[in-house]
N, C-alpha and C positions, 0 to 999 in steps of 0.2 A: 617697539616699545614692551616693555618688560612686561610679560603678566604677572598677575596679585591672586593669592590663594590666601583664602583663612580656614585652620588648619582646628577643629573644636577639638579637644584634645590631644593636640600634638607631642604631650610630654608623655604619653603611653608608646607602649612597645611598639604599636603598627605603627602611631603618628610620626614619632622618631624615626624611622626607619621611611618614611614616607618622605618625607621634609628633606631626606640628605636624598632621593632621587630629585625630587624638585628644585633643590639648589643646585642640583648637575644641570637640569635643564632652565638654568636661569630664572625662576620662577621668585618673584617675591613675596617670601611667607612671613604669617600671622598667625602667630598662635592666642587660642583661650582656648585655656587648661587650669582644673582644680591645682590649689596649689596642698605643698608647694613640690619645687622642681626637684627630681629623684637623685640630681645631682650637678656640681656646678660645672660650666664649662659645658655641657649639653649640646649648645646650639654657637654658628658663629655670631657675631654680634650684629647682623644686618638682620638676622630675624625678630622679630620685633613679639616678645609673648607679654599679653595678659592674664596673669591668674587669677582667676576667678569663679563661681559657679553660671553657667550660663540659665541653670533655671533662676537663678534669685536676685538675675539683671533684667530689669524693663526690655519694652521691644524698643523701646528708644535708643538704650545703650548697645542693644544688643545689632541695630541698627549700624549704630555710628561703626561699629566697628568693620562691618559687612560692607560699607559706604566703600567702590572706588573698586571691589575686592573682581574679579574674575571669575572664580570658583570659590564655592567652600565645602570643605571635606568634613564627613560625621563622624568622629570617631570613638564618641561616648554613648553611654545608653546604660545599660545594668543587663550584664551575662547571669549565665543560667547558676551561677557557681552561687550566686546570693539567693537565699531561702528568707520570703518576706513573712511579717505574720497574713496566718488567714485571712478571707482568701488574696491568692496572688497575685491573678491577674490583674489586679488596680493599679497593682506598686509597675509591672512590667509595662500596662498601659500606658502608665505616665510617663517614665524614664523611654519608653521606645517609640512607640504612635505619636503621643498628646507632643515628647520634646521633640522630635524628629519632626511631624507638620507645622510645629510653629516656626523653627528653625527656618525650613523653604517658602516659609510665609515671608516671613521677613527677607531673606535675602529675595527673594522676588520681589520684592516690593521695594528691595536699596538696586536692583536691578543686576545682581550677577544672573549670569546663564547658564552656570554650569553647576550642576550639585552632583557628590558620590559620598552614597551612605554604604557604610562599613558593617553588614548586617552578618547572618550565618547559614551554612551551608543546611542546616535543620528545613529553611524556610523550602529549599533546593528540591529536599525530602517529602516535601507536606505534596509536593507539587504531583515527583513521579510517583509518591508509594499512597495514590487517597484510599488505599483499605484501610491503614494502619490508622487516618483519621488523628493524625498528630496534630493539631487544631483545637480539636475537643479535650484530649488529654491531657495536652502539654500548657501550663498559659504561656510560660514565656515563649515554646513555638507560636503560639497563635501570635504573639503580639509582634513576632517579626514577621508573620508573614501580612499582619495589617499595617506595621511598620514600611512596611514593601510600598504595597498601596497605598500608602496617605504619602507619601515622598512623593511618588511621579507623580499623584492626582493636584495634590499641592502647587507643582513646577505649574503644572500646564502647559501650556506651545507658546512662554513668553520664556521658561527654565527649563533646560536638559537637566532630568534628574537620574539617576542609574541608578544599581547595586550590585554590591560586590558579595558575592554568599562565602564569607570566609569556612573553613574545615579545621582542622585541628594544624597548630602552628610554631614549628621550632626556632632555637635560638637565643639569646642573648643580646641588652643594651646598659648600661651604666647605670646603677642606681636602682634595678628594678630585682627584685629573685623571681626569677620563674614560676607559672601556676605552677610546672610537673616537679616543682619541690615534693610531695608528698608522694608520688610517684617514685620518685627515683629514690627516693627512703628506703620503701618498699623494696624495690631492687635490689637494694643496697642488704636486705637482712636475711638474715638466714633462713636458710631452707631454700624447698622446691617454690616456686612462682606460683597464683593458680589465675585465671584471667576468665574470662567468660571467652565465649566462641564471636565469631565478625570480623570485622575491620575496619578500618578506614580512610580516609584523605591526608596526607599529610604535604604539608609544606614549608618552606624556610621564610623566615619574617623580612629575608634582604628580597625573596621576590613579591611576597606580599606588597612590602614598600615599589617597588617595579610595578607591578601593577595600578596600586592607588594612582603612582603618578600618571603610567599611563591614560586610566578613565579619566582624571583634569583635561591630559593633552588629547587625548583624540577618543575618547567612550562616546555611546551610541545613546542621549535620552529615551526614558524608558525601557533600557535591557537590564534584565537580571544575572550579571556575570557569576557562573560557578567556575571560582581560582579553584583550584586546585597541583598540585604535583605530582606527587607518589605514592600510587595506591598498594596498603600492609594490610597486614592480618595482622590481630591486635598481637597473635603469637612470633608476629617477624617484627614487629614492630619493640615487643616486649626482648624478644632474643636479641637485636641489635642492639638493645639500649644498655641491657646487660654484660655485653661485650664490650663496648666502650667505660661501664665501670672497674671492668677487671673482671668483674663475678660473671662467669658464663655459668647459667644457670637455665636448669629444664624451665619451659611453662605448659602446666599441664590447663588446657580446661575443662571449662563445672559444664556440668548439665544445665540447660535452660532450667529444668524446674527448681533447681539446687538454688540457684541465682534467684530465682523471684521467688523462692522463702526469703531468703537473706532481707530481699528489699523489702517483702512484708513488713522484718522488723524496721528497717529507715523510717518508711510512711508512720508508721506506729508513736513512735520518737518526734518525728513532725506533728502529728497531729498531740502527743499529751505537752508538747509546748508552744501549742496553739497559732502551730507557721506550717506552711504549704512551697513545698518545692515549684519551680519553675517546670521544673521537671519530672513528672509522675513517675515515680522508682517503679511502680509495678508494670505498668505499661511501657516504663521505659526498656525495661527487660527487650521487648522487642524489635527495640533499634538499637540497641547496643551488638544483640548475639546477629546482626545482619551486617550484611559487610557493605556497610555505605561508601561506596567505588561510584567514581563519576568519573566520569572525560570531559578535562578541560582546554582541550589543543583550539579550542574555537576561539573561548576568550585568550587561550596565551597567546593565539595568531592578534586576534581584533585589539589588546592591550599589550603587545609587548613584552610580557615578563617570560623567563623560562623556569626550568625545574634544576634548580641551582643543586647545590651538594646537600641532600639532607643527611649525609651521614655523620659530613661536618657538622650541620647545624646540630643536630642530635648531640655532638661530644661538647660543643661551645651551651648549649642547655644542662648538661650534668654539671661543666665547670661551676658555670654560674650561681648550682643549687649548694655548694661546696661553702 
């Protein structure tokens, strides 16, 4: 019997690659996503697509889409690039916590047995580094941590719900410009590159797609999977990007104190505009200048994704920014 999965946000960057992997596993895929489609012919005709805002549909309308599905993947919500009106937390709570709790509750009532929620690796570091009090200082991170708990609790014993905590993701897809375009433009600018100390974990979007499909296929309820590929310092990452743009540049790391001074002005601008960032600019320096590295081997083994060609993904990212 063919298994069925509903992908919320399936026309997005991550959903697109997850669907490709799910189709290889012979899943019947249905998409619920915001209009419009980013490109024509994005999916084969057997993929069913409903273009609508889930938050504007009634519970019965969402339930009708979930009826008969074996799994649901939530690849939507608000990310940290959004700077809402102050205070920021109600915005992130609505789009990340409340929306996820509602979806999982409707899915459970519809008989769906498995749920996969795409979250942030900031939630991982909130657990690993409690001394930074990330949920206290950053409304976005607080929402991601609470989203995880809300999703797993809503699933209860009747529905297996798991979280994929995602780091920095590179690659490209038809019809969408990568979020990295401002960074690529900076690297292409003249002169020396200035950046912070620290580093991050980077992964290809193809590997994220494989991780999502692996979670649908064999992930365990209640698990928080740290999904990752290669750990790189910012100097290493910017060095690779500058190399692939054809402009080999020196990367100079700024002192943490100087970075903090710059973030004071960013926070002041937000305050003058009546806005608040989901990531407090001043407090973020502590996280930005740290090596946010981790070992993803447990998740890689359990969900069956690898560490693909990151260099190729970086080149695809640059090309898609042209």
